[in-house]
N, CA, C and O atoms as a DFTB+ gen file, in Angstrom:
652 C
 N C O
     1  1      80.188     -24.940     -38.946
     2  2      80.648     -26.294     -38.767
     3  2      81.143     -26.476     -37.326
     4  3      81.859     -25.623     -36.800
     5  1      80.768     -27.561     -36.708
     6  2      81.146     -27.853     -35.325
     7  2      82.334     -28.789     -35.311
     8  3      82.307     -29.850     -35.935
     9  1      83.392     -28.392     -34.589
    10  2      84.544     -29.289     -34.484
    11  2      84.202     -30.434     -33.538
    12  3      83.232     -30.350     -32.786
    13  1      84.985     -31.489     -33.572
    14  2      84.674     -32.675     -32.787
    15  2      84.693     -32.382     -31.278
    16  3      83.914     -32.975     -30.531
    17  1      85.556     -31.491     -30.828
    18  2      85.596     -31.154     -29.406
    19  2      84.319     -30.442     -28.989
    20  3      83.788     -30.708     -27.911
    21  1      83.810     -29.524     -29.843
    22  2      82.561     -28.835     -29.545
    23  2      81.402     -29.818     -29.542
    24  3      80.524     -29.744     -28.683
    25  1      81.397     -30.739     -30.501
    26  2      80.327     -31.746     -30.579
    27  2      80.354     -32.622     -29.342
    28  3      79.303     -32.939     -28.784
    29  1      81.549     -33.018     -28.904
    30  2      81.684     -33.831     -27.704
    31  2      81.119     -33.082     -26.492
    32  3      80.418     -33.674     -25.672
    33  1      81.416     -31.797     -26.377
    34  2      80.882     -31.006     -25.254
    35  2      79.367     -30.938     -25.312
    36  3      78.706     -31.037     -24.278
    37  1      78.804     -30.769     -26.503
    38  2      77.347     -30.716     -26.630
    39  2      76.712     -32.042     -26.233
    40  3      75.669     -32.055     -25.579
    41  1      77.323     -33.151     -26.616
    42  2      76.796     -34.475     -26.238
    43  2      76.869     -34.664     -24.726
    44  3      75.923     -35.166     -24.119
    45  1      77.965     -34.274     -24.121
    46  2      78.109     -34.383     -22.669
    47  2      77.057     -33.523     -21.969
    48  3      76.425     -33.970     -21.012
    49  1      76.870     -32.309     -22.437
    50  2      75.871     -31.417     -21.847
    51  2      74.488     -32.010     -21.997
    52  3      73.707     -32.007     -21.046
    53  1      74.170     -32.521     -23.181
    54  2      72.841     -33.089     -23.421
    55  2      72.591     -34.293     -22.526
    56  3      71.500     -34.436     -21.974
    57  1      73.583     -35.160     -22.377
    58  2      73.370     -36.339     -21.546
    59  2      73.270     -35.956     -20.066
    60  3      72.481     -36.544     -19.326
    61  1      74.051     -34.992     -19.645
    62  2      73.980     -34.536     -18.260
    63  2      72.658     -33.820     -17.990
    64  3      72.076     -33.952     -16.913
    65  1      72.194     -33.062     -18.981
    66  2      70.971     -32.280     -18.821
    67  2      69.747     -33.141     -18.674
    68  3      68.771     -32.708     -18.062
    69  1      69.757     -34.334     -19.205
    70  2      68.565     -35.168     -19.104
    71  2      68.433     -35.865     -17.766
    72  3      67.397     -36.470     -17.489
    73  1      69.458     -35.795     -16.928
    74  2      69.387     -36.488     -15.636
    75  2      69.404     -35.562     -14.437
    76  3      68.896     -35.935     -13.379
    77  1      69.966     -34.371     -14.557
    78  2      70.043     -33.487     -13.393
    79  2      69.758     -32.048     -13.787
    80  3      69.774     -31.693     -14.965
    81  1      69.503     -31.249     -12.804
    82  2      69.351     -29.808     -13.002
    83  2      70.518     -29.147     -12.297
    84  3      70.802     -29.432     -11.134
    85  1      71.187     -28.267     -13.011
    86  2      72.354     -27.600     -12.452
    87  2      71.913     -26.582     -11.414
    88  3      71.179     -25.644     -11.727
    89  1      72.354     -26.764     -10.195
    90  2      72.071     -25.778      -9.160
    91  2      73.308     -25.542      -8.290
    92  3      73.268     -24.766      -7.336
    93  1      74.393     -26.212      -8.628
    94  2      75.614     -26.061      -7.859
    95  2      76.493     -25.002      -8.503
    96  3      76.078     -24.267      -9.398
    97  1      77.718     -24.956      -8.014
    98  2      78.715     -24.053      -8.567
    99  2      78.926     -24.370     -10.047
   100  3      79.036     -25.537     -10.424
   101  1      78.984     -23.318     -10.896
   102  2      79.095     -23.545     -12.329
   103  2      80.517     -23.439     -12.854
   104  3      80.725     -23.455     -14.067
   105  1      81.492     -23.332     -11.974
   106  2      82.867     -23.238     -12.451
   107  2      83.322     -24.598     -12.976
   108  3      82.968     -25.642     -12.428
   109  1      84.104     -24.567     -14.035
   110  2      84.587     -25.803     -14.618
   111  2      86.090     -25.752     -14.760
   112  3      86.685     -24.675     -14.804
   113  1      86.704     -26.922     -14.832
   114  2      88.151     -26.965     -15.023
   115  2      88.486     -27.202     -16.484
   116  3      89.584     -26.864     -16.926
   117  1      87.566     -27.774     -17.240
   118  2      87.801     -27.991     -18.655
   119  2      86.934     -27.036     -19.443
   120  3      85.987     -26.452     -18.916
   121  1      87.269     -26.884     -20.706
   122  2      86.547     -25.924     -21.526
   123  2      86.214     -26.529     -22.880
   124  3      86.974     -27.329     -23.426
   125  1      85.073     -26.136     -23.408
   126  2      84.679     -26.585     -24.744
   127  2      85.267     -25.690     -25.822
   128  3      85.227     -26.037     -27.002
   129  1      85.812     -24.545     -25.434
   130  2      86.344     -23.595     -26.400
   131  2      87.850     -23.433     -26.179
   132  3      88.355     -23.636     -25.075
   133  1      88.539     -23.069     -27.231
   134  2      89.962     -22.797     -27.101
   135  2      90.146     -21.472     -26.359
   136  3      89.200     -20.695     -26.232
   137  1      91.334     -21.220     -25.880
   138  2      91.571     -19.990     -25.136
   139  2      91.378     -18.756     -26.010
   140  3      91.065     -17.681     -25.499
   141  1      91.562     -18.897     -27.332
   142  2      91.333     -17.779     -28.236
   143  2      89.842     -17.457     -28.373
   144  3      89.473     -16.315     -28.644
   145  1      88.989     -18.466     -28.185
   146  2      87.546     -18.277     -28.329
   147  2      86.897     -17.739     -27.061
   148  3      85.785     -17.214     -27.113
   149  1      87.579     -17.861     -25.917
   150  2      86.987     -17.439     -24.650
   151  2      87.323     -15.983     -24.367
   152  3      88.363     -15.477     -24.790
   153  1      86.435     -15.321     -23.650
   154  2      86.705     -13.938     -23.260
   155  2      87.691     -13.907     -22.100
   156  3      87.779     -14.855     -21.319
   157  1      88.422     -12.821     -22.000
   158  2      89.455     -12.704     -20.984
   159  2      88.948     -11.941     -19.755
   160  3      89.707     -11.740     -18.806
   161  1      87.693     -11.518     -19.755
   162  2      87.151     -10.753     -18.657
   163  2      85.827     -11.359     -18.224
   164  3      85.238     -12.172     -18.936
   165  1      85.372     -10.955     -17.057
   166  2      84.066     -11.385     -16.562
   167  2      83.073     -10.243     -16.659
   168  3      83.421      -9.083     -16.435
   169  1      81.839     -10.575     -16.994
   170  2      80.782      -9.581     -17.061
   171  2      79.746      -9.909     -15.985
   172  3      79.624     -11.050     -15.540
   173  1      79.015      -8.892     -15.588
   174  2      77.930      -9.097     -14.639
   175  2      76.712      -8.305     -15.077
   176  3      76.828      -7.305     -15.786
   177  1      75.553      -8.758     -14.651
   178  2      74.330      -7.981     -14.794
   179  2      74.195      -7.162     -13.513
   180  3      74.477      -7.649     -12.418
   181  1      73.767      -5.935     -13.664
   182  2      73.609      -5.062     -12.503
   183  2      72.184      -4.558     -12.407
   184  3      71.541      -4.277     -13.418
   185  1      71.700      -4.448     -11.190
   186  2      70.384      -3.894     -10.909
   187  2      70.514      -3.076      -9.634
   188  3      70.967      -3.589      -8.611
   189  1      70.116      -1.801      -9.687
   190  2      70.274      -0.891      -8.551
   191  2      71.719      -0.887      -8.053
   192  3      71.977      -0.949      -6.851
   193  1      72.643      -0.814      -8.990
   194  2      74.088      -0.751      -8.689
   195  2      74.614      -1.966      -7.934
   196  3      75.630      -1.873      -7.246
   197  1      73.935      -3.101      -8.056
   198  2      74.415      -4.337      -7.446
   199  2      74.457      -5.426      -8.490
   200  3      73.591      -5.507      -9.362
   201  1      75.478      -6.268      -8.393
   202  2      75.595      -7.397      -9.300
   203  2      74.512      -8.416      -8.964
   204  3      74.210      -8.650      -7.794
   205  1      73.936      -9.015      -9.992
   206  2      72.902     -10.010      -9.739
   207  2      73.151     -11.276     -10.525
   208  3      73.896     -11.276     -11.505
   209  1      72.528     -12.347     -10.096
   210  2      72.619     -13.643     -10.757
   211  2      71.522     -13.701     -11.799
   212  3      70.364     -13.421     -11.489
   213  1      71.862     -14.061     -13.037
   214  2      70.876     -14.245     -14.087
   215  2      70.125     -15.541     -13.817
   216  3      70.740     -16.605     -13.746
   217  1      68.815     -15.471     -13.667
   218  2      68.022     -16.645     -13.329
   219  2      67.217     -17.114     -14.536
   220  3      66.389     -16.381     -15.077
   221  1      67.480     -18.352     -14.943
   222  2      66.798     -18.953     -16.091
   223  2      65.764     -19.951     -15.604
   224  3      66.050     -20.762     -14.722
   225  1      64.558     -19.901     -16.172
   226  2      63.521     -20.863     -15.850
   227  2      63.860     -22.213     -16.480
   228  3      64.356     -22.275     -17.606
   229  1      63.588     -23.297     -15.744
   230  2      63.807     -24.636     -16.270
   231  2      62.679     -25.534     -15.766
   232  3      62.175     -25.350     -14.659
   233  1      62.291     -26.499     -16.583
   234  2      61.260     -27.467     -16.226
   235  2      61.843     -28.868     -16.321
   236  3      63.040     -29.031     -16.557
   237  1      61.003     -29.880     -16.138
   238  2      61.458     -31.269     -16.235
   239  2      61.631     -31.722     -17.687
   240  3      62.159     -32.805     -17.937
   241  1      61.192     -30.907     -18.635
   242  2      61.323     -31.293     -20.041
   243  2      62.800     -31.286     -20.440
   244  3      63.471     -30.269     -20.268
   245  1      63.323     -32.399     -20.970
   246  2      64.749     -32.457     -21.333
   247  2      65.159     -31.357     -22.313
   248  3      66.252     -30.805     -22.184
   249  1      64.324     -31.031     -23.275
   250  2      64.677     -29.986     -24.238
   251  2      64.893     -28.651     -23.559
   252  3      65.769     -27.885     -23.962
   253  1      64.112     -28.363     -22.539
   254  2      64.257     -27.106     -21.812
   255  2      65.607     -27.043     -21.098
   256  3      66.274     -26.008     -21.102
   257  1      66.000     -28.158     -20.486
   258  2      67.286     -28.205     -19.805
   259  2      68.442     -28.096     -20.790
   260  3      69.422     -27.400     -20.527
   261  1      68.331     -28.776     -21.914
   262  2      69.412     -28.728     -22.916
   263  2      69.603     -27.313     -23.433
   264  3      70.732     -26.833     -23.532
   265  1      68.497     -26.638     -23.764
   266  2      68.572     -25.246     -24.244
   267  2      69.236     -24.372     -23.179
   268  3      70.077     -23.535     -23.505
   269  1      68.869     -24.556     -21.919
   270  2      69.472     -23.759     -20.835
   271  2      70.957     -24.037     -20.686
   272  3      71.741     -23.106     -20.502
   273  1      71.359     -25.305     -20.762
   274  2      72.780     -25.633     -20.638
   275  2      73.596     -25.049     -21.792
   276  3      74.709     -24.564     -21.585
   277  1      73.049     -25.094     -22.988
   278  2      73.767     -24.491     -24.126
   279  2      73.887     -22.990     -23.948
   280  3      74.947     -22.415     -24.194
   281  1      72.798     -22.349     -23.518
   282  2      72.833     -20.910     -23.265
   283  2      73.865     -20.588     -22.180
   284  3      74.659     -19.659     -22.323
   285  1      73.844     -21.368     -21.092
   286  2      74.780     -21.143     -20.003
   287  2      76.230     -21.301     -20.481
   288  3      77.095     -20.494     -20.140
   289  1      76.478     -22.339     -21.266
   290  2      77.820     -22.587     -21.776
   291  2      78.307     -21.409     -22.619
   292  3      79.425     -20.929     -22.432
   293  1      77.477     -20.948     -23.535
   294  2      77.870     -19.820     -24.389
   295  2      78.006     -18.531     -23.582
   296  3      78.963     -17.781     -23.774
   297  1      77.066     -18.268     -22.687
   298  2      77.145     -17.050     -21.879
   299  2      78.378     -17.059     -20.981
   300  3      79.028     -16.030     -20.795
   301  1      78.692     -18.215     -20.434
   302  2      79.831     -18.353     -19.513
   303  2      81.151     -18.214     -20.239
   304  3      81.995     -17.410     -19.844
   305  1      81.341     -18.985     -21.295
   306  2      82.648     -19.049     -21.951
   307  2      82.842     -18.004     -23.048
   308  3      83.953     -17.504     -23.225
   309  1      81.801     -17.668     -23.777
   310  2      81.983     -16.751     -24.905
   311  2      81.679     -15.294     -24.541
   312  3      82.231     -14.370     -25.138
   313  1      80.787     -15.097     -23.546
   314  2      80.412     -13.726     -23.194
   315  2      80.937     -13.283     -21.827
   316  3      80.939     -12.089     -21.527
   317  1      81.378     -14.221     -21.005
   318  2      81.981     -13.878     -19.724
   319  2      81.021     -13.760     -18.554
   320  3      81.426     -13.307     -17.484
   321  1      79.754     -14.153     -18.719
   322  2      78.798     -14.092     -17.610
   323  2      78.926     -15.345     -16.758
   324  3      78.590     -16.441     -17.207
   325  1      79.407     -15.190     -15.536
   326  2      79.687     -16.342     -14.678
   327  2      78.528     -16.670     -13.732
   328  3      78.404     -17.815     -13.297
   329  1      77.697     -15.714     -13.411
   330  2      76.635     -15.910     -12.415
   331  2      75.300     -16.212     -13.081
   332  3      74.491     -15.314     -13.313
   333  1      75.081     -17.489     -13.384
   334  2      73.841     -17.942     -14.002
   335  2      73.281     -19.073     -13.156
   336  3      73.998     -20.002     -12.783
   337  1      72.002     -18.984     -12.862
   338  2      71.351     -19.963     -11.999
   339  2      70.063     -20.460     -12.674
   340  3      69.383     -19.698     -13.361
   341  1      69.740     -21.729     -12.473
   342  2      68.495     -22.280     -12.990
   343  2      67.456     -22.307     -11.874
   344  3      67.747     -22.718     -10.751
   345  1      66.240     -21.865     -12.199
   346  2      65.127     -21.882     -11.250
   347  2      64.087     -22.855     -11.783
   348  3      63.518     -22.643     -12.855
   349  1      63.840     -23.924     -11.032
   350  2      62.925     -24.959     -11.490
   351  2      61.486     -24.499     -11.315
   352  3      61.089     -24.080     -10.228
   353  1      60.706     -24.579     -12.389
   354  2      59.291     -24.254     -12.362
   355  2      58.496     -25.544     -12.323
   356  3      58.749     -26.459     -13.107
   357  1      57.547     -25.619     -11.427
   358  2      56.726     -26.830     -11.275
   359  2      55.401     -26.711     -12.025
   360  3      54.706     -27.714     -12.188
   361  1      55.041     -25.547     -12.475
   362  2      53.732     -25.312     -13.051
   363  2      53.691     -25.586     -14.555
   364  3      54.703     -25.470     -15.246
   365  1      52.525     -25.946     -15.044
   366  2      52.314     -26.083     -16.486
   367  2      51.391     -24.985     -16.999
   368  3      51.099     -24.926     -18.194
   369  1      50.934     -24.123     -16.111
   370  2      50.038     -23.037     -16.480
   371  2      50.841     -21.932     -17.179
   372  3      51.864     -21.477     -16.668
   373  1      50.371     -21.521     -18.328
   374  2      51.062     -20.455     -19.063
   375  2      51.037     -19.167     -18.249
   376  3      52.043     -18.464     -18.160
   377  1      49.891     -18.862     -17.658
   378  2      49.774     -17.636     -16.874
   379  2      50.782     -17.608     -15.723
   380  3      51.455     -16.598     -15.518
   381  1      50.891     -18.702     -14.974
   382  2      51.834     -18.752     -13.849
   383  2      53.283     -18.691     -14.342
   384  3      54.121     -18.032     -13.727
   385  1      53.575     -19.370     -15.437
   386  2      54.927     -19.347     -15.990
   387  2      55.312     -17.926     -16.394
   388  3      56.420     -17.473     -16.106
   389  1      54.402     -17.231     -17.057
   390  2      54.686     -15.852     -17.460
   391  2      54.797     -14.951     -16.246
   392  3      55.629     -14.043     -16.235
   393  1      53.982     -15.174     -15.220
   394  2      54.068     -14.344     -14.011
   395  2      55.413     -14.501     -13.299
   396  3      55.825     -13.596     -12.574
   397  1      56.102     -15.622     -13.488
   398  2      57.434     -15.794     -12.890
   399  2      58.451     -14.837     -13.512
   400  3      59.397     -14.425     -12.841
   401  1      58.269     -14.479     -14.779
   402  2      59.233     -13.587     -15.451
   403  2      58.716     -12.151     -15.535
   404  3      59.355     -11.291     -16.140
   405  1      57.585     -11.903     -14.941
   406  2      56.938     -10.589     -15.042
   407  2      57.361      -9.641     -13.920
   408  3      57.412     -10.027     -12.752
   409  1      57.659      -8.412     -14.288
   410  2      57.866      -7.363     -13.289
   411  2      56.509      -7.010     -12.692
   412  3      55.502      -7.004     -13.401
   413  1      56.475      -6.722     -11.421
   414  2      55.204      -6.450     -10.751
   415  2      54.681      -5.040     -11.006
   416  3      53.480      -4.801     -10.884
   417  1      55.551      -4.113     -11.355
   418  2      55.102      -2.774     -11.700
   419  2      55.807      -2.322     -12.968
   420  3      56.782      -2.942     -13.394
   421  1      55.314      -1.230     -13.581
   422  2      55.854      -0.798     -14.862
   423  2      57.307      -0.346     -14.777
   424  3      58.050      -0.473     -15.750
   425  1      57.717       0.178     -13.634
   426  2      59.109       0.637     -13.507
   427  2      60.046      -0.493     -13.094
   428  3      61.260      -0.293     -13.047
   429  1      59.515      -1.662     -12.797
   430  2      60.295      -2.844     -12.447
   431  2      61.284      -2.544     -11.310
   432  3      62.482      -2.800     -11.427
   433  1      60.756      -1.999     -10.221
   434  2      61.605      -1.664      -9.087
   435  2      62.080      -2.896      -8.339
   436  3      63.083      -2.841      -7.628
   437  1      61.372      -4.005      -8.491
   438  2      61.779      -5.276      -7.891
   439  2      61.833      -6.320      -8.998
   440  3      60.877      -6.468      -9.760
   441  1      62.944      -7.043      -9.092
   442  2      63.102      -8.018     -10.161
   443  2      62.204      -9.233      -9.947
   444  3      61.904      -9.600      -8.811
   445  1      61.780      -9.854     -11.044
   446  2      60.969     -11.076     -10.926
   447  2      61.810     -12.257     -10.445
   448  3      63.037     -12.173     -10.411
   449  1      61.157     -13.351     -10.075
   450  2      61.843     -14.551      -9.586
   451  2      62.700     -15.179     -10.674
   452  3      63.727     -15.792     -10.381
   453  1      62.285     -15.031     -11.935
   454  2      63.016     -15.596     -13.086
   455  2      63.212     -14.461     -14.079
   456  3      62.289     -13.685     -14.330
   457  1      64.416     -14.361     -14.648
   458  2      64.690     -13.290     -15.601
   459  2      64.475     -13.700     -17.044
   460  3      64.204     -12.850     -17.893
   461  1      64.591     -14.993     -17.338
   462  2      64.543     -15.440     -18.726
   463  2      63.985     -16.864     -18.794
   464  3      64.394     -17.742     -18.034
   465  1      63.045     -17.074     -19.716
   466  2      62.523     -18.424     -19.978
   467  2      62.787     -18.676     -21.455
   468  3      62.171     -18.053     -22.319
   469  1      63.705     -19.593     -21.739
   470  2      64.129     -19.850     -23.108
   471  2      63.212     -20.828     -23.861
   472  3      63.361     -20.994     -25.072
   473  1      62.281     -21.468     -23.174
   474  2      61.438     -22.453     -23.841
   475  2      60.061     -22.451     -23.203
   476  3      59.840     -23.118     -22.192
   477  1      59.133     -21.701     -23.792
   478  2      57.776     -21.622     -23.301
   479  2      56.817     -22.008     -24.410
   480  3      56.820     -21.404     -25.483
   481  1      55.995     -23.016     -24.149
   482  2      55.015     -23.481     -25.135
   483  2      53.772     -22.620     -25.056
   484  3      53.218     -22.416     -23.976
   485  1      53.331     -22.113     -26.203
   486  2      52.092     -21.353     -26.277
   487  2      51.177     -21.990     -27.319
   488  3      51.654     -22.503     -28.331
   489  1      49.868     -21.961     -27.078
   490  2      48.949     -22.485     -28.104
   491  2      49.068     -21.686     -29.395
   492  3      49.478     -20.525     -29.368
   493  1      48.717     -22.289     -30.515
   494  2      48.813     -21.634     -31.821
   495  2      47.964     -20.367     -31.823
   496  3      46.816     -20.375     -31.379
   497  1      48.538     -19.290     -32.325
   498  2      47.819     -18.031     -32.468
   499  2      47.656     -17.237     -31.181
   500  3      46.962     -16.221     -31.171
   501  1      48.275     -17.676     -30.104
   502  2      48.147     -16.962     -28.829
   503  2      49.313     -15.984     -28.675
   504  3      50.464     -16.304     -28.973
   505  1      48.983     -14.799     -28.205
   506  2      49.983     -13.759     -27.989
   507  2      50.238     -13.625     -26.494
   508  3      49.303     -13.710     -25.698
   509  1      51.478     -13.418     -26.109
   510  2      51.831     -13.255     -24.699
   511  2      51.089     -12.072     -24.096
   512  3      50.801     -12.072     -22.899
   513  1      50.776     -11.072     -24.898
   514  2      50.090      -9.883     -24.396
   515  2      48.701     -10.200     -23.851
   516  3      48.115      -9.381     -23.143
   517  1      48.172     -11.367     -24.168
   518  2      46.879     -11.789     -23.604
   519  2      46.995     -11.932     -22.091
   520  3      46.044     -11.631     -21.369
   521  1      48.145     -12.387     -21.602
   522  2      48.348     -12.613     -20.175
   523  2      49.010     -11.445     -19.461
   524  3      48.796     -11.243     -18.266
   525  1      49.792     -10.696     -20.170
   526  2      50.604      -9.670     -19.504
   527  2      50.864      -8.525     -20.489
   528  3      51.045      -8.776     -21.681
   529  1      50.887      -7.268     -20.012
   530  2      51.151      -6.146     -20.917
   531  2      52.593      -6.174     -21.428
   532  3      53.482      -6.677     -20.742
   533  1      52.828      -5.635     -22.633
   534  2      54.193      -5.659     -23.214
   535  2      55.231      -4.942     -22.355
   536  3      56.423      -5.220     -22.482
   537  1      54.809      -4.032     -21.492
   538  2      55.775      -3.334     -20.622
   539  2      56.331      -4.253     -19.533
   540  3      57.358      -3.938     -18.932
   541  1      55.666      -5.391     -19.267
   542  2      56.087      -6.272     -18.178
   543  2      56.912      -7.452     -18.644
   544  3      57.815      -7.886     -17.929
   545  1      56.626      -7.988     -19.831
   546  2      57.343      -9.154     -20.375
   547  2      57.510      -8.948     -21.866
   548  3      56.593      -8.475     -22.537
   549  1      58.665      -9.298     -22.385
   550  2      58.917      -9.190     -23.826
   551  2      59.032     -10.575     -24.433
   552  3      59.808     -11.406     -23.962
   553  1      58.258     -10.821     -25.481
   554  2      58.311     -12.095     -26.203
   555  2      59.163     -11.889     -27.437
   556  3      58.849     -11.044     -28.275
   557  1      60.242     -12.652     -27.560
   558  2      61.141     -12.526     -28.706
   559  2      60.961     -13.640     -29.724
   560  3      61.803     -13.823     -30.603
   561  1      59.876     -14.378     -29.611
   562  2      59.574     -15.419     -30.582
   563  2      60.375     -16.684     -30.346
   564  3      61.071     -16.815     -29.339
   565  1      60.268     -17.631     -31.298
   566  2      60.955     -18.907     -31.137
   567  2      62.473     -18.762     -31.252
   568  3      62.971     -17.854     -31.918
   569  1      63.199     -19.665     -30.597
   570  2      64.659     -19.665     -30.655
   571  2      65.179     -20.061     -32.029
   572  3      66.276     -19.661     -32.419
   573  1      64.419     -20.821     -32.742
   574  2      64.826     -21.316     -34.046
   575  2      63.625     -21.901     -34.743
   576  3      62.491     -21.507     -34.473
   577  1      63.864     -22.837     -35.636
   578  2      62.717     -23.457     -36.314
   579  2      61.778     -24.087     -35.287
   580  3      62.227     -24.686     -34.309
   581  1      60.493     -23.951     -35.512
   582  2      59.559     -24.536     -34.572
   583  2      59.653     -26.037     -34.630
   584  3      59.942     -26.604     -35.683
   585  1      59.413     -26.690     -33.506
   586  2      59.508     -28.139     -33.463
   587  2      58.119     -28.739     -33.523
   588  3      57.191     -28.093     -34.009
   589  1      57.953     -29.964     -33.038
   590  2      56.684     -30.661     -33.168
   591  2      55.532     -29.853     -32.572
   592  3      55.717     -29.091     -31.623
   593  1      54.351     -30.033     -33.139
   594  2      53.167     -29.362     -32.626
   595  2      51.962     -30.235     -32.890
   596  3      52.033     -31.176     -33.680
   597  1      50.863     -29.931     -32.237
   598  2      49.652     -30.698     -32.458
   599  2      48.448     -29.778     -32.312
   600  3      48.483     -28.781     -31.592
   601  1      47.388     -30.141     -33.014
   602  2      46.127     -29.433     -32.889
   603  2      45.190     -30.330     -32.094
   604  3      45.035     -31.509     -32.412
   605  1      44.578     -29.785     -31.081
   606  2      43.677     -30.568     -30.249
   607  2      42.247     -30.105     -30.486
   608  3      41.956     -28.909     -30.451
   609  1      41.374     -31.047     -30.724
   610  2      39.950     -30.727     -30.939
   611  2      39.247     -30.633     -29.595
   612  3      39.596     -31.327     -28.640
   613  1      38.262     -29.769     -29.544
   614  2      37.443     -29.639     -28.351
   615  2      36.639     -30.916     -28.175
   616  3      35.988     -31.351     -29.125
   617  1      36.656     -31.541     -26.995
   618  2      35.940     -32.812     -26.782
   619  2      34.451     -32.713     -27.069
   620  3      33.840     -33.707     -27.462
   621  1      33.858     -31.560     -26.886
   622  2      32.417     -31.401     -27.173
   623  2      32.156     -31.630     -28.648
   624  3      31.200     -32.318     -29.007
   625  1      32.992     -31.064     -29.511
   626  2      32.810     -31.233     -30.960
   627  2      33.062     -32.667     -31.388
   628  3      32.370     -33.181     -32.267
   629  1      34.037     -33.315     -30.784
   630  2      34.364     -34.702     -31.128
   631  2      33.191     -35.602     -30.785
   632  3      32.824     -36.471     -31.576
   633  1      32.590     -35.403     -29.600
   634  2      31.454     -36.256     -29.206
   635  2      30.250     -36.041     -30.119
   636  3      29.507     -36.985     -30.387
   637  1      30.047     -34.820     -30.599
   638  2      28.941     -34.554     -31.542
   639  2      29.167     -35.266     -32.868
   640  3      28.225     -35.790     -33.463
   641  1      30.397     -35.286     -33.328
   642  2      30.710     -35.921     -34.612
   643  2      30.543     -37.431     -34.498
   644  3      30.052     -38.075     -35.424
   645  1      30.956     -38.003     -33.351
   646  2      30.873     -39.449     -33.158
   647  2      29.442     -39.939     -32.972
   648  3      29.170     -41.113     -33.227
   649  1      28.521     -39.090     -32.540
   650  2      27.143     -39.557     -32.300
   651  2      26.223     -39.371     -33.474
   652  3      25.046     -39.722     -33.398
C-alpha cells in the first residue's frame, strides 16, 4: 500500500519526467521517505578501485523516463547510491541500443557508455543473444507485467492478400 506522501512523490516525478531529462545535480532537500526508511550511509559502485557514476539509458519515451526516475529515487533514498546519471540515447536501433550497454571485450576492462537500460523494446520471440553474446550483456527480462504490444504484418504479404 502506498501512503499519500509516496503517491504525491510519484505523481511529481511522473509529471517532471514527461517534460525534462535529469542531468543536473541529483541532491534534494525534501524526501519521499521518512528518515526511518532512508539509509544512513552512502554507497558507491567501484571499478578498478575507483568510484563510478551509474549511467542509465534514457530515451524520449515518457515511460522510459518515469521508470528511470523511480529507479533513481529508490536507489538514492533506500539504497544509498547517490551518483546516478541519465544518458540520452537517440537511436531506435536495437543493435545500437544494446551496443551502448555492451562491454567491448569479455573481461570488460573498459566500461560501456551506459551501464543499465531499464526499458528496451524487443520484437516478440527475439533473444538479446542474437545481437550480443551473454558474456557481454545480461537480459533480466521485463520489469513487471508486459504492457501494450502489437503484431506487424510484412507489407509483401498484405499486398498479396489485398490483390
